[in-house]
Structures are given as structure tokens and as C-alpha cells.
MIDOSE-1310 file (N, C-alpha, C; in nm, 2 decimals, decimal comma, always signed):
residues 214
xxxx	+0,10/-0,10/+0,01/+0,02/+0,00/-0,01/+0,07/+0,13/+0,01; +0,07/+0,21/-0,09/+0,16/+0,35/-0,10/+0,06/+0,45/-0,15; +0,11/+0,58/-0,09/+0,04/+0,70/-0,16/+0,05/+0,73/-0,29; +0,16/+0,71/-0,32/+0,21/+0,74/-0,50/+0,29/+0,61/-0,54
xxxx	+0,28/+0,59/-0,68/+0,34/+0,48/-0,76/+0,49/+0,47/-0,73; +0,54/+0,59/-0,73/+0,70/+0,60/-0,70/+0,75/+0,51/-0,55; +0,64/+0,52/-0,48/+0,68/+0,46/-0,32/+0,66/+0,31/-0,33; +0,61/+0,26/-0,44/+0,59/+0,11/-0,42/+0,71/+0,06/-0,47
xxxx	+0,73/-0,06/-0,39/+0,86/-0,15/-0,42/+0,87/-0,22/-0,59; +0,99/-0,24/-0,65/+0,97/-0,26/-0,75/+0,93/-0,43/-0,80; +0,89/-0,45/-0,91/+0,90/-0,60/-0,93/+0,75/-0,65/-0,92; +0,64/-0,56/-0,90/+0,49/-0,60/-0,92/+0,44/-0,60/-1,03
xxxx	+0,36/-0,68/-1,07/+0,30/-0,68/-1,20/+0,19/-0,60/-1,24; +0,07/-0,62/-1,13/-0,06/-0,55/-1,13/-0,07/-0,44/-1,00; -0,17/-0,38/-1,05/-0,18/-0,25/-0,95/-0,33/-0,23/-0,93; -0,37/-0,17/-0,80/-0,52/-0,14/-0,76/-0,50/-0,02/-0,74
xxxx	-0,58/+0,10/-0,80/-0,58/+0,22/-0,76/-0,73/+0,25/-0,69; -0,71/+0,31/-0,55/-0,84/+0,35/-0,48/-0,84/+0,48/-0,44; -0,99/+0,55/-0,49/-1,00/+0,68/-0,47/-1,13/+0,70/-0,40; -1,15/+0,77/-0,35/-1,29/+0,79/-0,28/-1,32/+0,69/-0,24
xxxx	-1,28/+0,57/-0,18/-1,31/+0,48/-0,12/-1,37/+0,34/-0,22; -1,33/+0,37/-0,36/-1,36/+0,28/-0,49/-1,26/+0,26/-0,56; -1,26/+0,14/-0,61/-1,16/+0,12/-0,73/-1,15/+0,17/-0,83; -1,05/+0,25/-0,87/-1,06/+0,34/-0,98/-1,01/+0,26/-1,13
xxxx	-0,90/+0,18/-1,08/-0,84/+0,11/-1,18/-0,79/-0,03/-1,12; -0,81/-0,16/-1,18/-0,73/-0,27/-1,14/-0,69/-0,35/-1,25; -0,55/-0,36/-1,28/-0,47/-0,43/-1,35/-0,38/-0,43/-1,38; -0,33/-0,45/-1,52/-0,16/-0,45/-1,51/-0,09/-0,35/-1,48
xxxx	+0,03/-0,34/-1,42/+0,08/-0,23/-1,40/+0,11/-0,14/-1,51; +0,16/-0,22/-1,63/+0,17/-0,14/-1,76/+0,07/-0,04/-1,80; -0,03/-0,08/-1,80/-0,18/+0,00/-1,82/-0,23/+0,08/-1,71; -0,16/+0,08/-1,61/-0,21/+0,20/-1,53/-0,19/+0,32/-1,55
xxxx	-0,27/+0,45/-1,49/-0,27/+0,55/-1,53/-0,14/+0,61/-1,51; -0,07/+0,70/-1,59/+0,07/+0,77/-1,58/+0,07/+0,83/-1,44; -0,02/+0,91/-1,39/-0,02/+0,95/-1,25/-0,15/+0,91/-1,18; -0,12/+0,82/-1,10/-0,22/+0,74/-1,04/-0,30/+0,85/-0,96
xxxx	-0,24/+0,96/-0,90/-0,32/+1,06/-0,83/-0,43/+1,14/-0,91; -0,40/+1,14/-1,05/-0,48/+1,20/-1,14/-0,61/+1,12/-1,17; -0,65/+1,03/-1,10/-0,75/+0,93/-1,14/-0,85/+0,98/-1,00; -0,95/+1,03/-1,03/-1,06/+1,11/-0,92/-1,16/+1,05/-0,92
xxxx	-1,23/+0,97/-1,01/-1,35/+0,88/-1,01/-1,34/+0,76/-1,10; -1,38/+0,68/-1,06/-1,38/+0,51/-1,11/-1,43/+0,56/-1,26; -1,40/+0,46/-1,37/-1,44/+0,47/-1,47/-1,60/+0,42/-1,51; -1,70/+0,49/-1,59/-1,83/+0,45/-1,55/-1,86/+0,38/-1,70
xxxx	-1,95/+0,27/-1,68/-2,01/+0,20/-1,80/-2,08/+0,28/-1,88; -2,03/+0,26/-2,01/-2,12/+0,37/-2,13/-2,27/+0,26/-2,12; -2,36/+0,35/-2,19/-2,48/+0,30/-2,21/-2,51/+0,23/-2,34; -2,51/+0,15/-2,38/-2,51/+0,07/-2,50/-2,49/-0,10/-2,52
xxxx	-2,51/-0,14/-2,64/-2,52/-0,28/-2,65/-2,43/-0,36/-2,58; -2,30/-0,30/-2,64/-2,19/-0,38/-2,57/-2,15/-0,33/-2,44; -2,17/-0,23/-2,38/-2,14/-0,20/-2,23/-2,00/-0,17/-2,19; -1,90/-0,12/-2,31/-1,78/-0,10/-2,27/-1,75/+0,02/-2,16
xxxx	-1,65/-0,02/-2,10/-1,61/+0,11/-2,00/-1,53/+0,23/-2,08; -1,60/+0,34/-2,03/-1,55/+0,45/-2,06/-1,40/+0,48/-1,99; -1,32/+0,55/-2,06/-1,17/+0,56/-2,00/-1,20/+0,69/-1,90; -1,12/+0,67/-1,79/-1,13/+0,76/-1,69/-1,04/+0,88/-1,74
xxxx	-1,13/+1,03/-1,71/-1,09/+1,14/-1,76/-0,97/+1,19/-1,66; -0,85/+1,24/-1,72/-0,75/+1,31/-1,62/-0,79/+1,44/-1,55; -0,79/+1,45/-1,43/-0,81/+1,56/-1,37/-0,73/+1,68/-1,41; -0,79/+1,78/-1,41/-0,71/+1,91/-1,43/-0,55/+1,93/-1,35
xxxx	-0,49/+2,02/-1,41/-0,37/+2,06/-1,37/-0,41/+2,13/-1,21; -0,50/+2,22/-1,24/-0,53/+2,30/-1,10/-0,70/+2,30/-1,10; -0,73/+2,27/-0,98/-0,89/+2,30/-0,96/-0,91/+2,38/-0,85; -1,00/+2,48/-0,84/-1,03/+2,59/-0,76/-1,17/+2,57/-0,73
xxxx	-1,24/+2,58/-0,64/-1,37/+2,59/-0,61/-1,41/+2,67/-0,48; -1,47/+2,80/-0,49/-1,51/+2,87/-0,36/-1,37/+2,92/-0,28; -1,29/+2,96/-0,39/-1,15/+2,98/-0,30/-1,14/+3,13/-0,28; -1,11/+3,17/-0,15/-1,08/+3,31/-0,12/-0,94/+3,37/-0,07
xxxx	-0,87/+3,45/-0,13/-0,73/+3,51/-0,14/-0,74/+3,62/-0,06; -0,64/+3,64/+0,03/-0,61/+3,76/+0,12/-0,48/+3,79/+0,08; -0,45/+3,93/+0,09/-0,33/+3,98/+0,12/-0,32/+4,09/+0,22; -0,23/+4,08/+0,34/-0,23/+4,17/+0,44/-0,38/+4,18/+0,51
xxxx	-0,43/+4,05/+0,52/-0,56/+4,03/+0,60/-0,65/+4,09/+0,52; -0,63/+4,15/+0,42/-0,77/+4,21/+0,33/-0,81/+4,11/+0,22; -0,94/+4,08/+0,18/-0,96/+4,01/+0,09/-0,96/+4,06/-0,06; -0,89/+4,01/-0,14/-0,84/+4,04/-0,27/-0,93/+3,99/-0,37
xxxx	-0,96/+3,83/-0,38/-1,04/+3,74/-0,45/-1,12/+3,69/-0,36; -1,27/+3,69/-0,41/-1,34/+3,60/-0,35/-1,42/+3,50/-0,42; -1,42/+3,39/-0,39/-1,52/+3,28/-0,41/-1,46/+3,24/-0,56; -1,31/+3,21/-0,61/-1,28/+3,20/-0,72/-1,30/+3,04/-0,74
xxxx	-1,35/+3,01/-0,87/-1,40/+2,88/-0,92/-1,29/+2,86/-1,07; -1,22/+2,78/-1,10/-1,13/+2,80/-1,22/-1,08/+2,64/-1,21; -1,08/+2,59/-1,33/-1,01/+2,45/-1,37/-0,89/+2,49/-1,48; -0,77/+2,45/-1,47/-0,66/+2,48/-1,54/-0,66/+2,32/-1,60
xxxx	-0,70/+2,32/-1,76/-0,67/+2,18/-1,84/-0,52/+2,15/-1,87; -0,50/+2,03/-1,90/-0,36/+2,02/-1,97/-0,35/+2,06/-2,12; -0,28/+2,15/-2,16/-0,27/+2,18/-2,31/-0,34/+2,32/-2,30; -0,44/+2,37/-2,21/-0,49/+2,50/-2,24/-0,40/+2,61/-2,17
xxxx	-0,42/+2,73/-2,24/-0,35/+2,83/-2,21/-0,45/+2,94/-2,16; -0,43/+3,02/-2,08/-0,52/+3,15/-2,00/-0,45/+3,28/-2,02; -0,54/+3,37/-2,03/-0,48/+3,48/-2,01/-0,58/+3,57/-1,90; -0,48/+3,59/-1,80/-0,59/+3,68/-1,68/-0,54/+3,85/-1,70
xxxx	-0,65/+3,93/-1,75/-0,64/+4,01/-1,76/-0,73/+4,11/-1,63; -0,72/+4,24/-1,65/-0,76/+4,32/-1,54/-0,70/+4,45/-1,50; -0,77/+4,53/-1,44/-0,68/+4,66/-1,42/-0,57/+4,66/-1,30; -0,50/+4,77/-1,30/-0,41/+4,73/-1,18/-0,48/+4,74/-1,06
xxxx	-0,42/+4,65/-0,97/-0,48/+4,64/-0,84/-0,60/+4,52/-0,82; -0,62/+4,45/-0,91/-0,74/+4,38/-0,94/-0,75/+4,25/-0,89; -0,61/+4,20/-0,86/-0,58/+4,09/-0,80/-0,54/+3,96/-0,90; -0,46/+4,04/-1,01/-0,41/+3,92/-1,10/-0,26/+3,88/-1,05
xxxx	-0,19/+3,95/-1,01/-0,05/+3,89/-0,93/-0,10/+3,81/-0,84; -0,16/+3,85/-0,77/-0,19/+3,75/-0,63/-0,27/+3,65/-0,66; -0,34/+3,61/-0,75/-0,39/+3,49/-0,83/-0,27/+3,42/-0,87; -0,20/+3,48/-0,95/-0,12/+3,39/-1,03/+0,00/+3,35/-0,90
xxxx	+0,02/+3,42/-0,82/+0,12/+3,40/-0,71/+0,08/+3,27/-0,64; -0,05/+3,27/-0,61/-0,14/+3,17/-0,54/-0,12/+3,04/-0,61; -0,15/+3,03/-0,75/-0,12/+2,92/-0,84/+0,00/+2,86/-0,86; +0,11/+2,95/-0,86/+0,23/+2,90/-0,81/+0,29/+2,85/-0,71
xxxx	+0,19/+2,86/-0,59/+0,24/+2,81/-0,44/+0,33/+2,91/-0,36; +0,31/+3,04/-0,39/+0,36/+3,11/-0,31/+0,29/+3,13/-0,16; +0,19/+3,14/-0,17/+0,09/+3,15/-0,05/-0,02/+3,08/-0,07; -0,09/+3,05/+0,05/-0,22/+2,97/+0,01/-0,31/+3,01/+0,02
xxxx	-0,43/+2,95/+0,01/-0,59/+3,03/+0,00/-0,62/+3,00/+0,17; -0,73/+3,10/+0,15/-0,80/+3,12/+0,29/-0,87/+2,98/+0,33; -0,92/+2,94/+0,45/-0,94/+2,81/+0,48/-1,12/+2,82/+0,41; -1,16/+2,69/+0,38/-1,30/+2,70/+0,35/-1,31/+2,64/+0,19
xxxx	-1,21/+2,69/+0,11/-1,21/+2,64/-0,04/-1,13/+2,52/-0,06; -1,19/+2,45/-0,20/-1,14/+2,33/-0,22/-1,01/+2,38/-0,34; -0,90/+2,35/-0,31/-0,79/+2,35/-0,40/-0,72/+2,21/-0,43; -0,71/+2,16/-0,57/-0,69/+2,04/-0,62/-0,57/+2,07/-0,71
xxxx	-0,44/+2,04/-0,67/-0,33/+2,04/-0,76/-0,28/+1,90/-0,80; -0,26/+1,89/-0,93/-0,25/+1,75/-0,97/-0,11/+1,69/-0,94; -0,12/+1,57/-0,90/+0,00/+1,53/-0,84/+0,05/+1,58/-0,73; -0,02/+1,66/-0,63/+0,01/+1,73/-0,50/-0,08/+1,69/-0,40
xxxx	-0,07/+1,56/-0,34/-0,18/+1,56/-0,22/-0,17/+1,63/-0,14; -0,32/+1,65/-0,09/-0,36/+1,75/+0,04/-0,26/+1,70/+0,13; -0,21/+1,83/+0,19/-0,10/+1,82/+0,32/+0,01/+1,82/+0,28; +0,07/+1,83/+0,16/+0,20/+1,83/+0,10/+0,24/+2,00/+0,12
xxxx	+0,37/+2,00/+0,13/+0,41/+2,13/+0,15/+0,39/+2,17/+0,01; +0,39/+2,32/+0,01/+0,38/+2,39/-0,14/+0,49/+2,39/-0,19; +0,63/+2,38/-0,11/+0,76/+2,38/-0,19/+0,75/+2,27/-0,27; +0,69/+2,15/-0,23/+0,68/+2,05/-0,34/+0,62/+2,08/-0,49
xxxx	+0,52/+2,15/-0,49/+0,47/+2,21/-0,59/+0,52/+2,29/-0,66; +0,60/+2,35/-0,58/+0,71/+2,47/-0,65/+0,80/+2,41/-0,75; +0,83/+2,30/-0,71/+0,94/+2,20/-0,81/+0,88/+2,18/-0,89; +0,76/+2,17/-0,93/+0,69/+2,14/-1,05/+0,63/+2,26/-1,13
xxxx	+0,64/+2,34/-1,08/+0,62/+2,46/-1,14/+0,69/+2,57/-1,17; +0,67/+2,67/-1,27/+0,75/+2,79/-1,26/+0,67/+2,93/-1,29; +0,73/+3,03/-1,24/+0,67/+3,14/-1,26/+0,76/+3,26/-1,30; +0,75/+3,35/-1,40/+0,78/+3,46/-1,42/+0,71/+3,58/-1,40
xxxx	+0,75/+3,68/-1,37/+0,68/+3,82/-1,35/+0,75/+3,95/-1,37; +0,69/+4,05/-1,38/+0,78/+4,16/-1,38/+0,85/+4,21/-1,26; +0,78/+4,13/-1,15/+0,86/+4,19/-1,01/+0,96/+4,10/-1,01; +0,98/+3,96/-1,01/+1,09/+3,88/-1,03/+1,21/+3,96/-1,12
xxxx	+1,15/+4,01/-1,22/+1,26/+4,08/-1,33/+1,33/+4,20/-1,27; +1,22/+4,29/-1,17/+1,28/+4,40/-1,10/+1,35/+4,38/-0,97; +1,32/+4,28/-0,91/+1,39/+4,24/-0,77/+1,54/+4,17/-0,79; +1,52/+4,11/-0,93/+1,67/+4,03/-0,95/+1,76/+4,13/-0,97
xxxx	+1,84/+4,19/-0,85/+1,96/+4,28/-0,86/+2,08/+4,20/-0,86; +2,08/+4,08/-0,82/+2,21/+4,03/-0,84/+2,29/+4,02/-0,93; +2,44/+4,04/-0,92/+2,51/+4,07/-1,05/+2,54/+3,93/-1,07; +2,48/+3,88/-1,16/+2,51/+3,75/-1,19/+2,49/+3,74/-1,35
xxxx	+2,55/+3,63/-1,41/+2,55/+3,59/-1,55/+2,44/+3,50/-1,56; +2,37/+3,55/-1,72/+2,28/+3,47/-1,77/+2,26/+3,32/-1,73; +2,38/+3,25/-1,76/+2,37/+3,11/-1,69/+2,34/+3,08/-1,53; +2,40/+3,17/-1,46/+2,39/+3,16/-1,31/+2,22/+3,18/-1,29
xxxx	+2,18/+3,28/-1,37/+2,02/+3,33/-1,35/+1,93/+3,19/-1,36; +1,99/+3,15/-1,47/+1,90/+3,01/-1,53/+1,94/+2,90/-1,42; +2,04/+2,87/-1,37/+2,07/+2,78/-1,27/+1,97/+2,80/-1,17; +1,97/+2,96/-1,12/+1,90/+2,99/-0,96/+1,73/+2,93/-1,00
xxxx	+1,71/+2,90/-1,14/+1,59/+2,85/-1,13/+1,58/+2,72/-1,08; +1,70/+2,64/-1,07/+1,65/+2,50/-1,02/+1,68/+2,49/-0,88; +1,75/+2,60/-0,82/+1,74/+2,60/-0,68/+1,62/+2,69/-0,62; +1,53/+2,74/-0,69/+1,42/+2,84/-0,66/+1,48/+2,92/-0,55
xxxx	+1,57/+3,02/-0,62/+1,63/+3,10/-0,53/+1,66/+3,21/-0,61; +1,69/+3,31/-0,55/+1,73/+3,48/-0,61/+1,91/+3,44/-0,57; +1,97/+3,44/-0,71/+2,11/+3,46/-0,67/+2,17/+3,30/-0,62; +2,30/+3,28/-0,62/+2,35/+3,13/-0,59/+2,44/+3,17/-0,49
xxxx	+2,45/+3,06/-0,40/+2,51/+3,05/-0,27/+2,62/+2,97/-0,30; +2,64/+2,91/-0,42/+2,75/+2,83/-0,45/+2,74/+2,80/-0,56; +2,89/+2,78/-0,64/+2,88/+2,79/-0,78/+2,79/+2,64/-0,83; +2,76/+2,66/-0,97/+2,70/+2,58/-1,04/+2,76/+2,44/-1,08
xxxx	+2,69/+2,33/-1,05/+2,73/+2,21/-1,04/+2,74/+2,18/-1,21; +2,84/+2,09/-1,27/+2,82/+2,05/-1,41/+2,67/+2,00/-1,45; +2,65/+1,94/-1,40/+2,47/+1,91/-1,44/+2,38/+2,01/-1,45; +2,40/+2,11/-1,35/+2,34/+2,23/-1,35/+2,35/+2,32/-1,47
xxxx	+2,48/+2,31/-1,50/+2,53/+2,38/-1,62/+2,48/+2,32/-1,73; +2,49/+2,21/-1,75/+2,44/+2,13/-1,88/+2,28/+2,14/-1,89; +2,19/+2,17/-1,77/+2,07/+2,18/-1,76/+2,01/+2,33/-1,80; +2,11/+2,39/-1,74/+2,08/+2,56/-1,79/+2,09/+2,59/-1,95
xxxx	+2,21/+2,55/-1,97/+2,27/+2,53/-2,15/+2,12/+2,51/-2,23; +2,08/+2,40/-2,20/+1,97/+2,33/-2,26/+1,85/+2,40/-2,27; +1,80/+2,48/-2,15/+1,71/+2,55/-2,13/+1,72/+2,68/-2,22; +1,86/+2,75/-2,20/+1,91/+2,88/-2,29/+1,87/+2,82/-2,45
xxxx	+1,92/+2,71/-2,47/+1,92/+2,68/-2,61/+1,77/+2,68/-2,67; +1,67/+2,62/-2,59/+1,53/+2,62/-2,63/+1,48/+2,74/-2,64; +1,52/+2,85/-2,56/+1,49/+2,98/-2,56/+1,55/+3,07/-2,66; +1,66/+3,02/-2,75/+1,71/+3,07/-2,84/+1,83/+3,19/-2,76
xxxx	+1,86/+3,15/-2,65/+1,92/+3,28/-2,57/+2,08/+3,21/-2,55; +2,11/+3,09/-2,59/+2,27/+3,04/-2,56/+2,34/+3,14/-2,56; +2,37/+3,21/-2,66/+2,49/+3,31/-2,70/+2,47/+3,42/-2,59; +2,40/+3,41/-2,49/+2,39/+3,53/-2,39/+2,44/+3,46/-2,27
xxxx	+2,47/+3,34/-2,27/+2,51/+3,25/-2,16/+2,61/+3,31/-2,03; +2,73/+3,40/-2,12/+2,80/+3,45/-2,03/+2,79/+3,61/-2,03; +2,69/+3,64/-2,06/+2,67/+3,80/-2,03/+2,61/+3,79/-1,91; +2,63/+3,93/-1,85/+2,56/+4,01/-1,72/+2,40/+4,03/-1,76
xxxx	+2,32/+3,95/-1,63/+2,17/+3,97/-1,67/+2,14/+4,11/-1,65; +2,21/+4,18/-1,59/+2,15/+4,32/-1,59/+2,19/+4,43/-1,71; +2,29/+4,37/-1,80/+2,32/+4,45/-1,92/+2,21/+4,42/-2,02; +2,15/+4,31/-2,02/+2,05/+4,27/-2,14/+1,93/+4,39/-2,16
xxxx	+1,88/+4,38/-2,26/+1,75/+4,50/-2,27/+1,63/+4,43/-2,19; +1,54/+4,47/-2,18/+1,41/+4,45/-2,10/+1,35/+4,32/-2,15; +1,35/+4,32/-2,29/+1,30/+4,19/-2,37/+1,37/+4,08/-2,36; +1,51/+4,08/-2,36/+1,59/+3,98/-2,35/+1,59/+3,95/-2,21
xxxx	+1,58/+4,02/-2,10/+1,58/+3,97/-1,96/+1,45/+3,86/-1,96; +1,34/+3,93/-2,01/+1,23/+3,82/-1,99/+1,26/+3,68/-2,06; +1,32/+3,69/-2,18/+1,37/+3,58/-2,24/+1,45/+3,51/-2,14; +1,54/+3,56/-2,07/+1,62/+3,48/-1,99/+1,54/+3,39/-1,90
xxxx	+1,44/+3,48/-1,81/+1,39/+3,45/-1,72/+1,30/+3,35/-1,76; +1,24/+3,35/-1,87/+1,17/+3,24/-1,95/+1,24/+3,08/-1,93; +1,38/+3,13/-1,99/+1,46/+2,99/-1,98/+1,48/+2,97/-1,82; +1,52/+3,04/-1,73/+1,49/+3,02/-1,60/+1,38/+2,93/-1,53
xx	+1,25/+2,97/-1,58/+1,14/+2,89/-1,57/+1,16/+2,76/-1,64; +1,21/+2,73/-1,75/+1,21/+2,61/-1,82/+1,32/+2,53/-1,74
């Protein structure tokens, strides 16, 4: 018995996934859902002559129901209901002070919601520290760009994303350098690796921070 597939010992051939007190999957390990925690409901039988089972639908990456968000003990957003599905891109728009940054920083896991709402993060069991979620998510913002005053190279900036830090307290490892260079290559910014971050233009800095997020 285990909370996560990664916690189970090697060598087993079959798996049973239980959720909400019911069996959501039972069968060969090779055919089990890729993320066992993503199974929220048992597959239901379709109506029809053959009575085939419908496949379980993956849960959203993020589900919010009745969520209230506060800043400095003041309500900023009330009764937020939102599903972020896989492969779907959202634009959050609104005037200054409307709560856009608060919402996005909450999604990233920088601070929790008020008690009473439902928050489900895919692959993040209830009660797990938000630091675990931030290891799987990335955040780029104008505030981060303005606050990053450390005199670092672009390569060091990207490495800091692996550590979820502002600046570095130790030199990058070889593995971190390889990972950072790969991210810079994906962003088309590998040529800037040795340049000082503060010397880049505004747009170049944003691209470097996107590489850091990658």
C-alpha cells in the first residue's frame, strides 16, 4: 500500500488504484494511469449494447472551488472557481490592483488560500508542503525581473531556477550547467550565457527568465 506509485517497491506486475473509497483501476501495472493521483473517479460503464467501459478522464492540473485569497488580512479575490486543463493556455486580464498577481502567485504556490475553499493540484496530495508543488511549477513576473538585482551571468540566473533562489550561494554544478544551457538553447538565448543579466535589454531579460522557468 502506498500513496504514490514511486513509493511502491519494484517487481510487482499488477496494481489497484483506490480513490474516494472505490476502485478506480485494477489491472496490469503497465496499463495503469501515468499519474495514479490523477484518477479522481472510477470509470463508468457507457450505455449501449456492448457496455464498454469509458476511460477515466485526467483531472485538471489545477481545480479551485470557492477559494478566497487575502493579502495583508484584506480580501483580494472571493469565491474563485477555476479549472486549468492540460494543454490549455489562459490569459488573466484586469486593471491594476484587481488581483491578477495575487491569483498567479497563489497558483504558483507562493502563499496558500484562506480556509474553506477546495484546492486540488494535480499530483500534489493534500497536506503536502507547497514547496513540493513549486518544484514542478515555474513563475515569471515583472516583479521578479525588477527584484533580481544580483550581479549574475545569464547562465547563473538560469541555474538559480533549479534551486528556486534569487542568486546563488554556491557555484553551479556540471549537471546544473548542462541543464541551464539546454534551457537557454530552447529559448534561443544560449549566446547570452556568459553575459551579465543586468546588461540585457528588457525583452532579453524576460527571455532569460523564461529560460530560467524552463
